[in-house]
C-alpha positions, 0 to 999 in steps of 0.5 A: 500500500505504501507506493499506492498511497503516495501516488494517490496522495499526489494525484489528489494534490494535482487534482486540488491544484486543478481546482484552485487554478480554475478558481483563480481563472474565475471558472469555478463552479460558484463565484466567490461573491454573487453580489460583487464577482470582481471584488470576490475574485480579488479577495479569493485570489488573496486567500488562495495565495496565502493558503498556497504559501502555507502548503508550499512550506509544508511541502518544503518540510516534507522534502527535507524529511524525505531527503534525510530519510533517503540518506539514512536508508542509503547509508544503511544499504551501502556495501560494506567497506564503502567510504563514508565520503563516497556514500555522501557523494552518492546520496548528494548525486541522487538528490541532485538528479531527482530535484534537478539541482546543481551540486552546490544547491543540492549540498545546501539543501541537504545541509539545511535538511540535516539541521532541521531534522536533527537539531532544530525541531521547532523550526521543522515543526513550524515549517511543516505547519506552514507558519514559516517558509523554507527561506525562514527555516534557512535563516534559522539554520544559518544563524544556529550553525555556529551555536552550541546545542543549548544556544541553538535551542535558545535561538529557536525558543526565542522566536518559535516557542509559544510560551516565550513572552512577546507583544501581542501586536508584534508580527511573528517571524512567519509574518515578516519578510525573510530579510527582516527576520534574518536581521532579528535572528542575527541580532539575537545571535550576536547578543547571546553567543557564548564567544564575545562579538569582539573575538568573533569579529577579529576572526571574521575580519580575516576573511574580508574580501571583494567578490566579482560576479558576472550578470546579464546584458554586459553587467557584473556585480562587484561587492566587498565584505568589510568590517561593518563600520567601514562598510557603513561609512563607505555607504554614507559617503557614497550617498552624500557625494551622490546627493550633492551631485543632484540638481536640475541639470543632472539627468542621472538618478540617485542610484546611477550616481551612486554606481558612477561615484563608486566606479570612479573612486575605485578606477582612479587613484583617489576620490578628488578627481573630475570626469566628464560625468561630474566631480567628486569633492573631497578635502584636497591634500598635497600630491604624494610624489612617492606613489606618483599620484597626481595633484589633487588626489585625495589619499586620506581615508574616507570620512568616518561615521558622524552624528547622522548615524545612531550608535546605541552603546550600553554605558558599561560596555562603552566604558570597557567594563562589559563586552556587550554589543552596541547597535549601529543604526542601519546595520545591527550589533557591532563589537563594543571596541568598534563602538568605542572607536566610533564614539571617540573618533566619529561622533560630533555630539551625543543625544540624551536618551533615557533607557529603561533598564528593565527591558532596554526600551527608550522611555517616552518623550512627550510634546503637545505642539504640532512641530516634531522636535529633533529629539522626538525624531531621534526617539522614533529612530530608536523605536522603529529602526526603519520604516514601519511598513511590513518588510521595508528596510528603508533606514531611518535617516530617509524617513519622515515623521508623520501623525497617525491620527491627523493633527486637524482630526484631534491627533497629538504630537506624542510619540504614540501618535507618530510614525516614520514611514519612508517617502514611498510609504508616506505617499502610499498612506496619503494616496491610497487606502493603506492606513497605519494602525495605532502605535505606542511609545515602544511599539511602531504602528502596523498597517491595514490594507485596502482589503481590510487585512491587517499586517503587523509591524516588526518590533525592536528586540529590546533587552535590558543591559548586562550588569556585572556582579560588582555593579549589582552588589554596589547598587542600593535597592530601589523598591518599585523604581528603576535607575538609568545610567548615561555616558556624558562626555564633558570634554575630550578625554573626560568621562563620567557615569551618572545615575540620572533617574530613580522612580517611575517613568 
């Protein structure tokens, strides 16, 4: 019965697919809505799309289990004395042929399937139930790869265990795009890895590299894997230079200007040269006769990250007492040593932001006037991280503060009534029936589509800062209250640690 049962099950699936395709074509036995067939077809197509995604995930889980079951039985059936490496090659070749995959793709599929079926049971269960996609599962496998068994279990539990406390309004990992989940999983991994991020960064920096990949139509990709602060500084510099070249007589888009600026910088001996396509301004330095560089060539390092980028550093980490990761706005966790260097050499000013040590979230900043102050804009950056529209990664520097409930409709200028959508989604809000849902001081707004479907927002993963035992033992008890510590530079080389707040927020 085994083979017959499988054949019948897949025949039923193919029959079901035929029915669903007929429904998508509007040729079903009954319309989705007799009163409004067109609107009903639109709504029904979304239902089919959502359910198909869940079924697709379940099939992916089935494929992973079937591949591993085949591998286990193939090893058991292998001739005595056959080398293990030869067995694995034979299994991979079979998988390649059955699924029409290349060697690298088959190897990756088997690696993910093995991790799911041996060390990540919650991930496999979520995949089979259709609550996460295969791509989400691959992210979990990638982030758990360098963790020990306990760390991998903790990573899974944080995102998939239903008993893990999380805001009711927060999107689950299956409800957010894969690239956003990858950022959240990477952030958790960096914070909870048993080896400090500083040590891991030192090892990873040894693998820095530039890669070249051909593309279509005479194009190619040139990418670099660099330390995060260098990469972010380079990206910010490209943006600044390219935006400075925009104007009424410049026909190139910002994207094209970035590409041209980048190409000119690496194809010349410096970044202070001019071309027929525009000039790139940099601080001029004397010609370097030892290298043969011409006059006007700038050989100094590109400008460092300045005050336009938020670096959130736990105060004790900043002082070198702990090695807790800092958060670089637009990137994620960075080593404390990198943050200290940015603070010492790259920050023009500091902003006083009170952080609740119970959960690590910034505290409310209230205002009653219409104008959104600079402090409130910075607070929004800390609360949301990026545009709050589901899946949008537009960084906070490009976003616009916006009243959720309009001022002329009674809305206030408080953090709980503000969002910071990117220009694209700000325009979407005011030119369509997409509407943001209410926010709170610590939770960004979600969105409701024109069809009435609600899409949850992604929430920041706030965590209370780590306190060393020496600090905890010296701290006086404060029943019902909490303390907040701030690093306040008074002058170059002068640092102080102040207890600035006790009591309620």
